[in-house]
N, CA and C atoms as an extended XYZ file, in Angstrom:
432
Properties=species:S:1:pos:R:3:atomname:S:1:resname:S:1:resid:I:1 pbc="F F F"
N        45.753      -95.372       85.071 N   UNK     1
C        45.395      -93.427       85.425 CA  UNK     1
C        45.911      -93.032       83.901 C   UNK     1
N        44.570      -93.063       83.275 N   UNK     2
C        45.157      -92.355       81.894 CA  UNK     2
C        45.916      -91.104       81.782 C   UNK     2
N        47.028      -91.071       80.873 N   UNK     3
C        47.572      -89.457       80.620 CA  UNK     3
C        47.080      -88.820       79.404 C   UNK     3
N        46.792      -87.666       79.704 N   UNK     4
C        46.833      -86.509       78.626 CA  UNK     4
C        47.755      -86.263       77.839 C   UNK     4
N        47.721      -86.366       76.371 N   UNK     5
C        49.084      -85.392       75.858 CA  UNK     5
C        48.674      -84.548       74.587 C   UNK     5
N        50.133      -83.606       75.230 N   UNK     6
C        49.484      -82.513       73.974 CA  UNK     6
C        49.565      -82.791       72.454 C   UNK     6
N        48.861      -82.151       71.976 N   UNK     7
C        49.147      -82.606       70.481 CA  UNK     7
C        50.133      -82.566       69.664 C   UNK     7
N        50.711      -83.440       69.043 N   UNK     8
C        51.702      -83.226       68.518 CA  UNK     8
C        51.851      -82.094       67.157 C   UNK     8
N        53.240      -81.559       67.068 N   UNK     9
C        53.263      -80.443       66.000 CA  UNK     9
C        52.150      -80.990       64.884 C   UNK     9
N        52.335      -81.848       63.931 N   UNK    10
C        51.860      -82.683       62.926 CA  UNK    10
C        50.591      -82.353       63.177 C   UNK    10
N        49.646      -83.100       64.247 N   UNK    11
C        48.315      -83.082       64.304 CA  UNK    11
C        48.077      -81.127       64.401 C   UNK    11
N        48.638      -80.327       65.132 N   UNK    12
C        48.860      -78.947       65.065 CA  UNK    12
C        48.444      -78.359       63.096 C   UNK    12
N        49.767      -78.874       63.249 N   UNK    13
C        49.618      -78.242       61.846 CA  UNK    13
C        48.721      -78.657       60.471 C   UNK    13
N        48.150      -79.965       60.750 N   UNK    14
C        46.885      -80.643       60.334 CA  UNK    14
C        45.573      -79.899       60.268 C   UNK    14
N        45.588      -79.763       61.583 N   UNK    15
C        44.426      -78.414       62.112 CA  UNK    15
C        44.451      -76.872       61.470 C   UNK    15
N        45.469      -76.572       61.068 N   UNK    16
C        45.795      -75.290       60.576 CA  UNK    16
C        45.246      -75.171       59.314 C   UNK    16
N        45.817      -76.304       58.809 N   UNK    17
C        45.744      -76.191       57.025 CA  UNK    17
C        44.248      -76.612       56.996 C   UNK    17
N        43.329      -77.664       57.646 N   UNK    18
C        41.999      -77.813       57.353 CA  UNK    18
C        40.965      -76.215       57.774 C   UNK    18
N        41.707      -75.352       58.806 N   UNK    19
C        40.386      -74.239       59.243 CA  UNK    19
C        41.615      -72.898       58.129 C   UNK    19
N        42.542      -73.673       57.250 N   UNK    20
C        42.658      -72.269       56.410 CA  UNK    20
C        41.964      -72.419       54.791 C   UNK    20
N        42.155      -74.028       54.924 N   UNK    21
C        41.185      -74.637       53.731 CA  UNK    21
C        39.744      -74.271       53.773 C   UNK    21
N        39.081      -74.025       54.803 N   UNK    22
C        37.572      -74.216       55.438 CA  UNK    22
C        37.518      -72.005       54.808 C   UNK    22
N        38.430      -71.280       55.497 N   UNK    23
C        38.498      -70.163       54.592 CA  UNK    23
C        38.690      -69.714       53.490 C   UNK    23
N        39.556      -70.560       52.677 N   UNK    24
C        39.565      -70.292       51.467 CA  UNK    24
C        38.608      -70.353       50.497 C   UNK    24
N        37.573      -71.363       50.989 N   UNK    25
C        36.384      -71.683       50.291 CA  UNK    25
C        35.162      -70.400       50.636 C   UNK    25
N        35.494      -69.902       51.529 N   UNK    26
C        34.308      -68.924       51.955 CA  UNK    26
C        34.546      -68.134       50.892 C   UNK    26
N        33.030      -67.759       50.454 N   UNK    27
C        33.541      -66.700       48.967 CA  UNK    27
C        33.595      -65.418       49.465 C   UNK    27
N        34.301      -64.292       48.436 N   UNK    28
C        34.357      -63.080       48.541 CA  UNK    28
C        33.264      -62.140       48.965 C   UNK    28
N        33.254      -61.463       49.616 N   UNK    29
C        31.778      -60.928       50.085 CA  UNK    29
C        31.859      -59.287       49.461 C   UNK    29
N        30.575      -58.765       48.958 N   UNK    30
C        30.385      -57.605       48.233 CA  UNK    30
C        29.391      -56.481       48.843 C   UNK    30
N        29.827      -55.616       49.345 N   UNK    31
C        28.279      -54.544       49.582 CA  UNK    31
C        28.036      -53.645       49.220 C   UNK    31
N        26.658      -53.898       48.554 N   UNK    32
C        26.102      -53.662       47.013 CA  UNK    32
C        24.930      -52.516       47.700 C   UNK    32
N        25.365      -50.856       47.670 N   UNK    33
C        24.099      -49.778       48.368 CA  UNK    33
C        23.724      -49.515       46.942 C   UNK    33
N        22.540      -49.418       46.130 N   UNK    34
C        21.546      -48.745       45.066 CA  UNK    34
C        20.868      -47.608       45.488 C   UNK    34
N        20.998      -46.359       45.510 N   UNK    35
C        20.284      -45.216       46.167 CA  UNK    35
C        20.633      -44.364       45.039 C   UNK    35
N        19.767      -43.096       45.874 N   UNK    36
C        19.269      -42.062       45.219 CA  UNK    36
C        18.974      -40.785       46.256 C   UNK    36
N        19.432      -39.637       45.746 N   UNK    37
C        19.493      -38.841       46.788 CA  UNK    37
C        19.757      -37.504       46.605 C   UNK    37
N        18.852      -36.324       46.690 N   UNK    38
C        19.119      -35.276       45.977 CA  UNK    38
C        18.904      -35.100       44.633 C   UNK    38
N        18.229      -36.296       43.954 N   UNK    39
C        18.365      -35.988       42.437 CA  UNK    39
C        19.184      -36.843       41.477 C   UNK    39
N        20.365      -37.675       42.247 N   UNK    40
C        21.573      -38.304       41.907 CA  UNK    40
C        21.164      -39.657       42.220 C   UNK    40
N        21.746      -40.848       41.664 N   UNK    41
C        21.746      -41.753       42.009 CA  UNK    41
C        22.880      -42.386       41.413 C   UNK    41
N        23.339      -43.705       42.214 N   UNK    42
C        24.328      -44.214       42.112 CA  UNK    42
C        24.178      -45.440       42.606 C   UNK    42
N        25.300      -46.781       41.830 N   UNK    43
C        25.549      -47.528       42.779 CA  UNK    43
C        26.963      -47.828       43.883 C   UNK    43
N        26.735      -48.420       44.683 N   UNK    44
C        28.301      -47.657       45.607 CA  UNK    44
C        28.878      -49.827       46.370 C   UNK    44
N        29.890      -50.244       45.656 N   UNK    45
C        30.663      -51.595       45.843 CA  UNK    45
C        31.262      -50.903       47.176 C   UNK    45
N        31.111      -52.111       48.225 N   UNK    46
C        32.473      -51.867       49.104 CA  UNK    46
C        34.039      -52.349       48.729 C   UNK    46
N        33.851      -52.799       47.411 N   UNK    47
C        35.234      -53.443       46.808 CA  UNK    47
C        34.623      -53.449       45.441 C   UNK    47
N        35.863      -52.907       44.953 N   UNK    48
C        35.699      -52.633       43.129 CA  UNK    48
C        36.135      -54.158       42.463 C   UNK    48
N        37.043      -55.199       43.244 N   UNK    49
C        38.106      -55.615       43.070 CA  UNK    49
C        37.754      -56.810       43.650 C   UNK    49
N        37.563      -58.307       43.606 N   UNK    50
C        37.932      -59.370       43.936 CA  UNK    50
C        38.731      -60.720       43.203 C   UNK    50
N        39.076      -61.681       44.186 N   UNK    51
C        39.597      -62.801       43.315 CA  UNK    51
C        38.700      -63.556       42.665 C   UNK    51
N        39.167      -64.554       41.821 N   UNK    52
C        38.049      -65.390       40.832 CA  UNK    52
C        37.541      -66.203       41.824 C   UNK    52
N        36.247      -66.796       41.730 N   UNK    53
C        35.733      -67.667       42.486 CA  UNK    53
C        34.372      -67.359       42.782 C   UNK    53
N        34.090      -68.302       43.580 N   UNK    54
C        32.786      -67.672       44.354 CA  UNK    54
C        32.403      -66.178       45.119 C   UNK    54
N        31.468      -65.559       44.823 N   UNK    55
C        31.467      -64.104       44.789 CA  UNK    55
C        30.258      -63.494       45.848 C   UNK    55
N        29.603      -63.192       46.803 N   UNK    56
C        28.664      -62.828       47.860 CA  UNK    56
C        28.368      -61.188       47.536 C   UNK    56
N        27.634      -61.419       46.923 N   UNK    57
C        26.951      -59.780       46.635 CA  UNK    57
C        25.500      -59.352       47.496 C   UNK    57
N        25.833      -58.697       48.966 N   UNK    58
C        24.927      -58.404       49.422 CA  UNK    58
C        24.513      -56.952       48.802 C   UNK    58
N        23.384      -57.120       48.495 N   UNK    59
C        22.374      -55.939       47.540 CA  UNK    59
C        21.318      -55.299       48.311 C   UNK    59
N        21.539      -53.835       49.139 N   UNK    60
C        20.351      -53.067       49.564 CA  UNK    60
C        20.583      -51.940       48.991 C   UNK    60
N        18.749      -51.881       48.551 N   UNK    61
C        18.198      -50.555       47.609 CA  UNK    61
C        17.725      -49.659       49.090 C   UNK    61
N        18.866      -49.027       48.880 N   UNK    62
C        18.415      -48.056       49.990 CA  UNK    62
C        17.727      -46.725       49.895 C   UNK    62
N        16.985      -46.513       48.385 N   UNK    63
C        16.289      -45.889       48.269 CA  UNK    63
C        14.700      -45.613       49.424 C   UNK    63
N        14.204      -44.090       49.701 N   UNK    64
C        13.065      -44.342       50.176 CA  UNK    64
C        11.935      -44.555       49.404 C   UNK    64
N        12.337      -44.718       47.765 N   UNK    65
C        10.864      -44.230       47.450 CA  UNK    65
C        11.135      -44.819       45.670 C   UNK    65
N        12.093      -45.675       45.355 N   UNK    66
C        12.556      -45.787       44.169 CA  UNK    66
C        12.621      -47.313       43.818 C   UNK    66
N        12.378      -48.013       42.757 N   UNK    67
C        12.294      -49.342       42.544 CA  UNK    67
C        13.680      -49.286       41.656 C   UNK    67
N        15.144      -50.077       42.363 N   UNK    68
C        16.035      -50.181       41.552 CA  UNK    68
C        16.200      -51.685       41.646 C   UNK    68
N        17.565      -52.289       40.419 N   UNK    69
C        18.116      -52.988       39.528 CA  UNK    69
C        19.752      -53.351       40.131 C   UNK    69
N        19.923      -54.968       40.584 N   UNK    70
C        21.568      -54.761       40.615 CA  UNK    70
C        21.731      -56.085       39.347 C   UNK    70
N        22.466      -55.677       37.546 N   UNK    71
C        22.680      -56.163       36.975 CA  UNK    71
C        23.801      -56.210       36.504 C   UNK    71
N        24.322      -56.848       36.227 N   UNK    72
C        26.170      -57.448       35.939 CA  UNK    72
C        26.154      -58.567       34.531 C   UNK    72
N        27.289      -57.863       34.112 N   UNK    73
C        27.904      -58.407       32.996 CA  UNK    73
C        29.207      -58.267       32.498 C   UNK    73
N        29.900      -58.884       31.758 N   UNK    74
C        31.308      -58.816       31.293 CA  UNK    74
C        31.288      -57.741       30.253 C   UNK    74
N        32.597      -57.057       30.593 N   UNK    75
C        32.352      -55.861       29.934 CA  UNK    75
C        33.805      -55.082       29.750 C   UNK    75
N        34.468      -54.754       29.000 N   UNK    76
C        35.624      -54.384       28.361 CA  UNK    76
C        35.625      -53.188       27.818 C   UNK    76
N        34.465      -52.762       27.898 N   UNK    77
C        34.722      -51.228       26.743 CA  UNK    77
C        34.421      -50.565       27.749 C   UNK    77
N        34.642      -49.038       27.897 N   UNK    78
C        33.888      -48.006       28.434 CA  UNK    78
C        32.444      -48.592       29.431 C   UNK    78
N        32.210      -48.001       30.375 N   UNK    79
C        31.065      -48.551       31.089 CA  UNK    79
C        30.035      -47.772       31.054 C   UNK    79
N        29.943      -46.622       30.088 N   UNK    80
C        29.135      -45.842       29.308 CA  UNK    80
C        28.377      -46.282       28.099 C   UNK    80
N        29.344      -47.256       27.940 N   UNK    81
C        28.907      -47.815       25.994 CA  UNK    81
C        28.264      -48.954       26.147 C   UNK    81
N        27.138      -49.449       27.271 N   UNK    82
C        26.549      -50.589       27.051 CA  UNK    82
C        25.210      -50.385       25.599 C   UNK    82
N        24.794      -50.947       25.236 N   UNK    83
C        24.088      -50.935       24.054 CA  UNK    83
C        22.595      -50.430       24.668 C   UNK    83
N        22.073      -49.029       24.110 N   UNK    84
C        21.007      -48.718       24.708 CA  UNK    84
C        19.854      -48.133       23.975 C   UNK    84
N        19.160      -48.588       24.522 N   UNK    85
C        17.456      -47.921       23.605 CA  UNK    85
C        16.810      -46.624       23.761 C   UNK    85
N        17.561      -45.487       23.265 N   UNK    86
C        17.022      -44.666       23.984 CA  UNK    86
C        15.049      -44.078       23.979 C   UNK    86
N        15.114      -44.729       23.450 N   UNK    87
C        13.058      -44.463       23.228 CA  UNK    87
C        12.957      -45.238       24.909 C   UNK    87
N        13.130      -46.544       24.613 N   UNK    88
C        13.288      -47.271       26.545 CA  UNK    88
C        13.628      -46.689       27.405 C   UNK    88
N        15.219      -45.846       27.486 N   UNK    89
C        15.020      -45.290       28.194 CA  UNK    89
C        16.221      -46.437       29.297 C   UNK    89
N        17.005      -47.849       28.216 N   UNK    90
C        17.405      -48.294       28.988 CA  UNK    90
C        18.030      -49.364       28.280 C   UNK    90
N        19.042      -50.348       28.946 N   UNK    91
C        20.093      -50.540       28.439 CA  UNK    91
C        19.126      -52.185       28.015 C   UNK    91
N        20.061      -52.458       26.255 N   UNK    92
C        19.184      -53.692       25.680 CA  UNK    92
C        20.032      -54.988       26.178 C   UNK    92
N        19.118      -55.315       27.037 N   UNK    93
C        19.813      -56.358       27.916 CA  UNK    93
C        19.776      -57.801       27.069 C   UNK    93
N        19.170      -57.854       26.066 N   UNK    94
C        19.596      -58.743       24.852 CA  UNK    94
C        20.622      -58.963       24.228 C   UNK    94
N        21.402      -57.854       24.490 N   UNK    95
C        22.151      -57.954       23.411 CA  UNK    95
C        23.412      -58.223       23.905 C   UNK    95
N        23.815      -58.203       25.640 N   UNK    96
C        24.614      -58.761       26.685 CA  UNK    96
C        24.935      -60.015       26.793 C   UNK    96
N        25.992      -60.313       26.889 N   UNK    97
C        26.364      -61.815       27.591 CA  UNK    97
C        26.534      -61.877       29.141 C   UNK    97
N        25.990      -63.057       29.042 N   UNK    98
C        25.572      -63.758       30.488 CA  UNK    98
C        25.163      -62.961       31.607 C   UNK    98
N        24.705      -61.849       31.949 N   UNK    99
C        23.742      -61.100       32.173 CA  UNK    99
C        23.162      -61.812       33.518 C   UNK    99
N        23.801      -61.074       35.065 N   UNK   100
C        23.025      -62.227       35.915 CA  UNK   100
C        22.955      -60.845       36.474 C   UNK   100
N        21.663      -60.777       37.739 N   UNK   101
C        21.328      -60.362       38.861 CA  UNK   101
C        20.182      -59.705       39.535 C   UNK   101
N        19.546      -59.154       40.000 N   UNK   102
C        18.323      -59.193       40.809 CA  UNK   102
C        17.507      -57.878       40.198 C   UNK   102
N        16.603      -58.236       39.704 N   UNK   103
C        15.654      -56.720       39.137 CA  UNK   103
C        14.639      -56.406       40.372 C   UNK   103
N        14.067      -55.306       40.232 N   UNK   104
C        12.605      -54.514       40.580 CA  UNK   104
C        12.762      -54.942       42.198 C   UNK   104
N        13.924      -54.039       42.700 N   UNK   105
C        13.989      -54.273       43.990 CA  UNK   105
C        13.571      -53.230       44.608 C   UNK   105
N        12.175      -53.253       45.249 N   UNK   106
C        11.384      -52.450       45.814 CA  UNK   106
C        12.214      -51.513       46.986 C   UNK   106
N        11.765      -50.172       47.349 N   UNK   107
C        12.768      -49.225       48.526 CA  UNK   107
C        12.824      -49.981       49.880 C   UNK   107
N        13.834      -50.243       50.375 N   UNK   108
C        14.006      -51.070       51.371 CA  UNK   108
C        14.450      -52.580       51.374 C   UNK   108
N        14.636      -52.894       50.198 N   UNK   109
C        14.753      -54.577       50.102 CA  UNK   109
C        16.004      -54.931       49.747 C   UNK   109
N        16.341      -55.888       50.695 N   UNK   110
C        17.502      -56.721       50.567 CA  UNK   110
C        17.663      -58.078       49.873 C   UNK   110
N        18.862      -58.007       49.357 N   UNK   111
C        18.857      -59.769       48.299 CA  UNK   111
C        20.469      -59.978       48.694 C   UNK   111
N        20.592      -61.174       48.739 N   UNK   112
C        22.226      -61.764       48.447 CA  UNK   112
C        22.284      -62.503       46.813 C   UNK   112
N        23.160      -62.133       46.095 N   UNK   113
C        23.528      -63.105       45.448 CA  UNK   113
C        24.690      -63.761       45.038 C   UNK   113
N        25.134      -64.441       45.160 N   UNK   114
C        26.125      -65.732       44.684 CA  UNK   114
C        26.415      -66.184       43.649 C   UNK   114
N        27.598      -65.704       43.091 N   UNK   115
C        27.597      -65.669       41.554 CA  UNK   115
C        28.746      -66.659       41.607 C   UNK   115
N        29.750      -67.342       40.672 N   UNK   116
C        31.004      -67.914       40.338 CA  UNK   116
C        31.359      -67.165       39.222 C   UNK   116
N        32.622      -66.156       39.990 N   UNK   117
C        32.862      -65.225       39.003 CA  UNK   117
C        34.701      -65.507       38.418 C   UNK   117
N        34.835      -65.605       37.080 N   UNK   118
C        36.175      -65.988       36.537 CA  UNK   118
C        36.768      -64.533       36.242 C   UNK   118
N        37.999      -64.210       36.020 N   UNK   119
C        38.947      -63.252       36.018 CA  UNK   119
C        38.564      -62.738       34.721 C   UNK   119
N        38.429      -61.347       34.994 N   UNK   120
C        37.845      -59.691       33.730 CA  UNK   120
C        37.490      -59.206       34.020 C   UNK   120
N        36.696      -58.062       33.626 N   UNK   121
C        36.526      -57.081       33.489 CA  UNK   121
C        34.716      -57.079       33.490 C   UNK   121
N        34.113      -56.546       34.549 N   UNK   122
C        32.709      -56.435       34.372 CA  UNK   122
C        31.496      -55.227       34.643 C   UNK   122
N        30.709      -55.003       34.444 N   UNK   123
C        29.883      -53.612       34.466 CA  UNK   123
C        28.649      -54.066       35.504 C   UNK   123
N        28.499      -53.068       36.325 N   UNK   124
C        27.401      -53.398       36.911 CA  UNK   124
C        26.398      -52.240       37.138 C   UNK   124
N        25.257      -52.315       36.936 N   UNK   125
C        24.164      -51.290       36.645 CA  UNK   125
C        23.059      -51.349       37.311 C   UNK   125
N        22.356      -50.649       36.867 N   UNK   126
C        20.711      -50.800       37.434 CA  UNK   126
C        19.987      -50.301       36.028 C   UNK   126
N        18.904      -51.134       35.558 N   UNK   127
C        18.356      -50.526       34.330 CA  UNK   127
C        16.853      -50.567       34.592 C   UNK   127
N        16.643      -50.013       35.164 N   UNK   128
C        15.219      -49.284       35.547 CA  UNK   128
C        15.173      -48.037       34.561 C   UNK   128
N        14.135      -47.361       33.579 N   UNK   129
C        14.132      -46.597       33.015 CA  UNK   129
C        15.016      -45.417       33.225 C   UNK   129
N        15.962      -44.907       32.356 N   UNK   130
C        16.921      -43.975       33.070 CA  UNK   130
C        18.105      -43.784       34.209 C   UNK   130
N        17.752      -44.786       34.577 N   UNK   131
C        18.872      -44.676       36.059 CA  UNK   131
C        20.271      -45.179       35.490 C   UNK   131
N        20.214      -45.936       34.284 N   UNK   132
C        21.595      -45.913       33.382 CA  UNK   132
C        22.239      -44.710       33.583 C   UNK   132
N        21.960      -43.846       32.174 N   UNK   133
C        22.347      -42.823       32.079 CA  UNK   133
C        22.367      -41.812       33.241 C   UNK   133
N        21.687      -41.669       34.358 N   UNK   134
C        21.720      -41.013       35.754 CA  UNK   134
C        23.032      -41.539       36.392 C   UNK   134
N        23.670      -42.190       36.575 N   UNK   135
C        24.891      -42.545       36.636 CA  UNK   135
C        24.748      -44.082       38.221 C   UNK   135
N        23.651      -44.738       37.463 N   UNK   136
C        23.683      -45.974       38.334 CA  UNK   136
C        24.579      -47.313       37.616 C   UNK   136
N        25.710      -46.722       37.580 N   UNK   137
C        27.024      -47.716       36.600 CA  UNK   137
C        27.896      -47.858       37.368 C   UNK   137
N        28.858      -48.954       37.509 N   UNK   138
C        29.973      -49.504       38.308 CA  UNK   138
C        31.362      -50.238       37.397 C   UNK   138
N        32.014      -50.310       37.274 N   UNK   139
C        33.014      -51.095       37.222 CA  UNK   139
C        33.552      -52.168       38.051 C   UNK   139
N        33.723      -53.174       37.809 N   UNK   140
C        33.846      -54.734       38.914 CA  UNK   140
C        35.010      -55.134       38.144 C   UNK   140
N        36.626      -55.561       38.774 N   UNK   141
C        37.378      -56.393       38.551 CA  UNK   141
C        37.212      -57.604       39.465 C   UNK   141
N        37.649      -58.622       38.632 N   UNK   142
C        38.068      -59.919       38.989 CA  UNK   142
C        39.058      -60.181       38.467 C   UNK   142
N        40.199      -60.445       39.393 N   UNK   143
C        41.588      -60.882       39.477 CA  UNK   143
C        41.517      -62.428       39.557 C   UNK   143
N        43.023      -62.915       38.749 N   UNK   144
C        43.342      -64.519       39.431 CA  UNK   144
C        43.120      -64.563       40.810 C   UNK   144
């Protein structure tokens, strides 16, 4: 008659370390809301700080009638100091390094963006005409 033995402590420890490693590989998650209400616009992040590694941005344009964007770039200066073209009423994207994001999100649209993030300071913003200057900008930090 076969006997069943309880797993050894070593096997249990191995299982725990495998489970911890699997969770460590999960990307950090940031929920992003692009919104406008009563003449104001903004970007709300569920967190403004994450650890370096893969980060998954779950983006939703909660506006009822306005297209928005979610753009991100490394930035160490004040978030209101992005290069700006007053005539076009937009940030000059060609003057930014490593720009990433999702453009032209229709009202109610959702998108997921997964990026490998290095430690540093970043700025996230909407670059639809006038939106950056209306306050659709936020700081984001990635730590070690």
